[in-house]
TIRO-2110 file (N, C-alpha, C; in Angstrom, 1 decimal):
// TIRO-2110
1.3, 5.9, -18.7, N, 1, A
0.8, 5.7, -18.6, CA, 1, A
0.5, 4.2, -17.4, C, 1, A
1.8, 3.7, -17.7, N, 2, A
2.3, 2.5, -17.2, CA, 2, A
3.1, 3.7, -15.3, C, 2, A
3.3, 4.1, -15.8, N, 3, A
4.2, 4.3, -14.0, CA, 3, A
2.9, 4.9, -13.2, C, 3, A
2.0, 5.7, -13.6, N, 4, A
0.8, 6.0, -13.0, CA, 4, A
-0.1, 4.5, -12.4, C, 4, A
-0.1, 3.5, -13.0, N, 5, A
-0.3, 2.0, -13.1, CA, 5, A
0.7, 1.5, -11.8, C, 5, A
1.8, 1.2, -11.8, N, 6, A
2.5, 1.1, -11.3, CA, 6, A
2.8, 1.3, -10.0, C, 6, A
2.8, 2.9, -9.7, N, 7, A
2.4, 3.8, -8.3, CA, 7, A
1.1, 3.6, -7.7, C, 7, A
-0.1, 2.9, -8.5, N, 8, A
-0.9, 3.0, -8.0, CA, 8, A
-1.5, 1.4, -7.2, C, 8, A
-0.3, 0.5, -8.0, N, 9, A
0.0, -1.1, -7.3, CA, 9, A
0.5, -0.8, -5.7, C, 9, A
1.5, -0.4, -5.6, N, 10, A
2.6, 0.3, -4.5, CA, 10, A
1.1, 0.5, -3.9, C, 10, A
0.7, 1.9, -4.2, N, 11, A
-0.1, 2.1, -3.2, CA, 11, A
-1.1, 2.0, -2.2, C, 11, A
-1.9, 0.6, -3.6, N, 12, A
-3.4, 0.1, -3.0, CA, 12, A
-2.3, -1.3, -2.2, C, 12, A
-1.4, -1.4, -2.3, N, 13, A
-0.3, -2.6, -1.7, CA, 13, A
-0.5, -2.1, -0.7, C, 13, A
0.3, -0.9, -0.2, N, 14, A
0.7, -0.3, 1.5, CA, 14, A
-0.5, 0.4, 1.9, C, 14, A
-1.8, 0.6, 1.2, N, 15, A
-2.6, 0.9, 2.0, CA, 15, A
-3.3, -0.4, 2.6, C, 15, A
-3.5, -1.3, 1.6, N, 16, A
-3.9, -2.7, 1.9, CA, 16, A
-3.1, -3.4, 3.5, C, 16, A
-1.6, -3.3, 3.2, N, 17, A
-1.4, -3.8, 4.4, CA, 17, A
-1.5, -2.4, 5.8, C, 17, A
-1.4, -2.0, 5.2, N, 18, A
-1.6, -0.5, 6.6, CA, 18, A
-3.3, -1.0, 7.4, C, 18, A
-4.0, -1.5, 6.6, N, 19, A
-5.5, -1.3, 7.7, CA, 19, A
-5.2, -2.6, 7.4, C, 19, A
-4.4, -3.3, 6.9, N, 20, A
-4.6, -5.1, 7.9, CA, 20, A
-3.4, -4.3, 9.2, C, 20, A
-2.9, -4.0, 9.5, N, 21, A
-2.3, -3.6, 11.0, CA, 21, A
-3.3, -2.8, 11.8, C, 21, A
-3.8, -1.8, 11.0, N, 22, A
-4.6, -1.2, 11.7, CA, 22, A
-6.2, -2.2, 13.0, C, 22, A
-6.1, -3.1, 11.8, N, 23, A
-7.4, -4.3, 12.2, CA, 23, A
-6.8, -5.4, 13.3, C, 23, A
-5.3, -5.4, 12.7, N, 24, A
-4.7, -6.2, 13.5, CA, 24, A
-4.4, -5.7, 15.4, C, 24, A
-4.5, -4.7, 15.4, N, 25, A
-4.2, -3.7, 16.9, CA, 25, A
-5.3, -4.1, 17.5, C, 25, A
-6.1, -3.8, 17.1, N, 26, A
-7.3, -3.7, 18.3, CA, 26, A
-7.4, -4.9, 18.5, C, 26, A
-7.9, -4.8, 19.9, N, 27, A
-8.1, -5.8, 21.3, CA, 27, A
-9.7, -6.2, 20.7, C, 27, A
-10.1, -7.2, 20.1, N, 28, A
-10.8, -7.7, 19.8, CA, 28, A
-10.7, -9.2, 19.5, C, 28, A
-11.9, -10.1, 19.4, N, 29, A
-11.6, -11.0, 18.9, CA, 29, A
-11.9, -11.3, 17.8, C, 29, A
-11.1, -12.1, 17.6, N, 30, A
-11.0, -12.5, 16.1, CA, 30, A
-11.6, -12.8, 14.6, C, 30, A
-12.8, -13.2, 15.4, N, 31, A
-14.1, -13.2, 14.5, CA, 31, A
-14.6, -12.2, 14.0, C, 31, A
-14.4, -10.8, 15.3, N, 32, A
-14.5, -9.6, 15.1, CA, 32, A
-13.3, -8.7, 14.1, C, 32, A
-12.2, -9.5, 14.9, N, 33, A
-11.0, -8.3, 13.2, CA, 33, A
-11.9, -9.3, 12.2, C, 33, A
-11.6, -9.8, 11.3, N, 34, A
-12.3, -10.4, 10.2, CA, 34, A
-13.7, -10.0, 9.3, C, 34, A
-14.4, -9.2, 10.4, N, 35, A
-15.3, -8.8, 10.0, CA, 35, A
-15.3, -7.3, 10.5, C, 35, A
-14.2, -6.4, 10.3, N, 36, A
-13.5, -5.2, 11.1, CA, 36, A
-13.5, -4.4, 9.6, C, 36, A
-14.0, -3.6, 9.4, N, 37, A
-13.8, -2.7, 8.0, CA, 37, A
-12.3, -2.4, 7.7, C, 37, A
-11.9, -1.6, 8.7, N, 38, A
-9.8, -1.5, 7.9, CA, 38, A
-9.8, -3.4, 7.1, C, 38, A
-9.8, -4.6, 8.5, N, 39, A
-9.6, -5.7, 7.2, CA, 39, A
-10.3, -5.9, 6.2, C, 39, A
-11.6, -5.8, 5.8, N, 40, A
-12.4, -6.0, 5.1, CA, 40, A
-11.7, -4.9, 3.6, C, 40, A
-11.3, -3.7, 4.4, N, 41, A
-11.1, -2.9, 3.0, CA, 41, A
-9.6, -2.9, 2.9, C, 41, A
-8.8, -3.5, 4.0, N, 42, A
-7.5, -4.0, 3.4, CA, 42, A
-6.9, -5.0, 2.6, C, 42, A
-8.2, -6.0, 2.8, N, 43, A
-8.8, -7.3, 1.7, CA, 43, A
-9.0, -6.7, 0.4, C, 43, A
-9.5, -5.9, 0.4, N, 44, A
-10.2, -5.5, -1.3, CA, 44, A
-8.8, -4.6, -1.5, C, 44, A
-8.2, -3.8, -0.9, N, 45, A
-7.2, -3.6, -2.1, CA, 45, A
-5.8, -4.8, -2.0, C, 45, A
-5.6, -5.2, -1.3, N, 46, A
-4.8, -6.1, -1.6, CA, 46, A
-4.9, -7.2, -2.7, C, 46, A
-6.4, -7.2, -3.0, N, 47, A
-6.9, -7.8, -4.0, CA, 47, A
-7.0, -7.3, -5.6, C, 47, A
-6.9, -6.0, -5.6, N, 48, A
-6.7, -4.6, -6.4, CA, 48, A
-5.4, -5.0, -6.7, C, 48, A
-4.8, -4.9, -6.2, N, 49, A
-3.4, -4.9, -5.9, CA, 49, A
-2.8, -5.5, -7.8, C, 49, A
-3.0, -6.9, -7.8, N, 50, A
-2.3, -7.8, -9.1, CA, 50, A
-3.5, -7.3, -10.0, C, 50, A
-4.4, -6.9, -10.1, N, 51, A
-5.1, -7.1, -11.1, CA, 51, A
-4.5, -5.7, -11.4, C, 51, A
-4.3, -4.5, -10.9, N, 52, A
-3.7, -3.3, -11.7, CA, 52, A
-2.5, -3.5, -12.4, C, 52, A
-1.3, -4.7, -11.5, N, 53, A
-0.5, -4.7, -12.3, CA, 53, A
-0.6, -6.0, -13.1, C, 53, A
-1.9, -6.7, -13.4, N, 54, A
-1.5, -7.3, -14.7, CA, 54, A
-2.0, -6.4, -15.8, C, 54, A
-3.1, -5.2, -15.5, N, 55, A
-3.2, -4.0, -16.4, CA, 55, A
-1.8, -4.0, -16.8, C, 55, A
-0.6, -3.0, -15.8, N, 56, A
0.0, -2.3, -16.2, CA, 56, A
1.0, -3.6, -16.9, C, 56, A
1.4, -4.5, -16.9, N, 57, A
1.9, -5.2, -17.4, CA, 57, A
2.2, -5.3, -19.1, C, 57, A
0.8, -4.9, -19.6, N, 58, A
0.4, -4.4, -21.1, CA, 58, A
1.8, -2.8, -21.4, C, 58, A
1.6, -2.3, -20.7, N, 59, A
2.1, -0.7, -20.7, CA, 59, A
4.0, -1.4, -20.4, C, 59, A
4.4, -2.1, -19.6, N, 60, A
5.7, -1.8, -18.9, CA, 60, A
6.1, -3.3, -18.5, C, 60, A
7.8, -3.1, -19.0, N, 61, A
8.5, -4.4, -19.1, CA, 61, A
8.4, -4.8, -17.7, C, 61, A
9.0, -6.3, -17.4, N, 62, A
8.8, -6.9, -16.1, CA, 62, A
9.7, -6.8, -15.2, C, 62, A
10.8, -5.9, -16.0, N, 63, A
11.7, -5.2, -14.3, CA, 63, A
11.7, -4.5, -14.3, C, 63, A
10.8, -3.7, -15.0, N, 64, A
10.5, -1.8, -14.6, CA, 64, A
9.1, -2.5, -13.1, C, 64, A
8.7, -2.9, -13.9, N, 65, A
6.9, -3.5, -13.1, CA, 65, A
7.8, -3.8, -11.7, C, 65, A
8.6, -4.5, -11.3, N, 66, A
9.1, -5.3, -9.9, CA, 66, A
9.8, -4.0, -9.2, C, 66, A
10.6, -3.4, -10.0, N, 67, A
11.1, -2.1, -9.3, CA, 67, A
10.2, -0.8, -8.7, C, 67, A
9.2, -0.8, -9.5, N, 68, A
8.3, 0.4, -8.4, CA, 68, A
7.6, -0.2, -7.5, C, 68, A
7.6, -1.8, -7.3, N, 69, A
6.7, -2.3, -6.3, CA, 69, A
7.4, -2.0, -5.1, C, 69, A
9.2, -1.4, -5.5, N, 70, A
9.4, -1.1, -4.3, CA, 70, A
8.9, 0.4, -3.6, C, 70, A
8.4, 0.7, -4.1, N, 71, A
7.8, 2.3, -4.1, CA, 71, A
6.6, 1.4, -2.4, C, 71, A
6.2, 0.4, -2.3, N, 72, A
5.5, 0.2, -1.3, CA, 72, A
5.7, 0.8, 0.6, C, 72, A
7.0, 0.6, 0.5, N, 73, A
7.9, 0.7, 1.4, CA, 73, A
7.9, 2.4, 1.6, C, 73, A
7.9, 3.3, 0.5, N, 74, A
7.9, 4.4, 0.6, CA, 74, A
6.3, 5.1, 1.3, C, 74, A
5.8, 3.8, 0.6, N, 75, A
3.8, 4.4, 1.4, CA, 75, A
3.3, 4.1, 2.2, C, 75, A
4.3, 3.2, 2.7, N, 76, A
3.9, 2.1, 4.1, CA, 76, A
4.9, 2.8, 5.3, C, 76, A
5.8, 3.1, 4.9, N, 77, A
6.4, 4.6, 6.2, CA, 77, A
5.9, 6.1, 6.0, C, 77, A
5.1, 6.1, 5.0, N, 78, A
4.1, 7.6, 5.2, CA, 78, A
2.8, 7.4, 6.0, C, 78, A
2.2, 6.1, 5.7, N, 79, A
0.9, 5.4, 6.5, CA, 79, A
1.5, 4.9, 7.9, C, 79, A
2.7, 4.6, 8.0, N, 80, A
2.8, 4.2, 9.4, CA, 80, A
2.9, 5.7, 10.2, C, 80, A
3.6, 6.6, 9.9, N, 81, A
3.7, 7.7, 10.7, CA, 81, A
2.5, 8.5, 11.3, C, 81, A
1.6, 8.5, 9.7, N, 82, A
0.1, 9.7, 9.8, CA, 82, A
-0.8, 8.4, 10.4, C, 82, A
-0.9, 7.1, 10.4, N, 83, A
-2.1, 6.8, 10.4, CA, 83, A
-1.7, 5.2, 11.9, C, 83, A
-0.6, 5.2, 12.5, N, 84, A
0.0, 4.4, 13.1, CA, 84, A
0.7, 5.0, 14.5, C, 84, A
1.1, 6.9, 14.0, N, 85, A
1.9, 6.9, 14.7, CA, 85, A
3.4, 6.5, 15.5, C, 85, A
3.8, 6.1, 14.3, N, 86, A
5.6, 5.3, 14.4, CA, 86, A
6.4, 7.1, 14.4, C, 86, A
7.5, 6.1, 14.4, N, 87, A
8.3, 7.3, 14.9, CA, 87, A
9.1, 6.8, 13.5, C, 87, A
9.5, 7.9, 13.3, N, 88, A
10.5, 7.8, 11.4, CA, 88, A
11.5, 8.4, 12.2, C, 88, A
12.8, 6.9, 12.1, N, 89, A
14.2, 7.5, 12.5, CA, 89, A
14.5, 7.8, 10.7, C, 89, A
16.0, 8.7, 11.5, N, 90, A
17.7, 9.1, 9.6, CA, 90, A
17.2, 7.7, 9.4, C, 90, A
17.7, 6.2, 9.6, N, 91, A
17.7, 4.9, 8.3, CA, 91, A
16.6, 4.7, 8.0, C, 91, A
15.4, 5.2, 8.6, N, 92, A
13.8, 5.2, 7.4, CA, 92, A
14.2, 6.0, 6.1, C, 92, A
14.2, 7.3, 7.1, N, 93, A
14.6, 8.0, 5.4, CA, 93, A
15.4, 7.9, 4.6, C, 93, A
16.5, 7.9, 5.3, N, 94, A
17.9, 7.3, 4.1, CA, 94, A
17.5, 6.1, 3.3, C, 94, A
16.6, 4.9, 3.7, N, 95, A
16.2, 4.0, 3.1, CA, 95, A
15.2, 4.1, 2.1, C, 95, A
14.6, 5.3, 2.2, N, 96, A
13.4, 5.5, 1.6, CA, 96, A
13.9, 6.6, 0.3, C, 96, A
14.5, 7.3, 1.0, N, 97, A
15.1, 8.5, -0.3, CA, 97, A
16.1, 7.2, -1.3, C, 97, A
17.2, 6.5, -0.2, N, 98, A
17.5, 5.2, -1.9, CA, 98, A
16.7, 4.4, -2.5, C, 98, A
15.7, 4.7, -2.2, N, 99, A
14.5, 3.9, -2.7, CA, 99, A
13.9, 4.6, -4.0, C, 99, A
13.8, 5.8, -3.7, N, 100, A
13.4, 7.0, -4.7, CA, 100, A
14.7, 6.7, -6.1, C, 100, A
15.6, 7.5, -5.2, N, 101, A
16.9, 7.4, -6.2, CA, 101, A
17.1, 6.7, -7.3, C, 101, A
17.1, 5.2, -6.5, N, 102, A
16.9, 3.8, -7.8, CA, 102, A
16.1, 3.7, -8.2, C, 102, A
14.9, 4.1, -8.1, N, 103, A
13.9, 4.1, -9.3, CA, 103, A
13.5, 5.4, -10.1, C, 103, A
14.1, 6.6, -9.7, N, 104, A
14.4, 7.5, -10.8, CA, 104, A
16.2, 7.1, -11.9, C, 104, A
17.1, 6.5, -11.1, N, 105, A
17.8, 5.9, -11.9, CA, 105, A
17.3, 4.6, -13.1, C, 105, A
16.5, 4.1, -12.6, N, 106, A
15.9, 2.9, -13.7, CA, 106, A
15.0, 3.1, -14.7, C, 106, A
14.6, 4.6, -14.6, N, 107, A
13.7, 4.8, -15.2, CA, 107, A
14.6, 5.0, -16.9, C, 107, A
END
């Protein structure tokens, strides 16, 4: 249960930040950005993340909880590639693999 919740925290955090980026790159005024779907959804996901973290804290140790937050980097890399069309190079892939291996070792 704890692992699923902690993965969900990382996912919602990464999705929220990705949606912020999508709103930020639009060529519109600041007021339009504030009412933009991506901005509002990103804010909602980022607000949801600590709520899920609080629920997960009942089932996981403090050190485990914050190790799982590193998964946000993994999700952000995936989201950046598919939603923002960013290039993924070898150092990014190796860094992501190190994060995943680190999480496996922490179990």
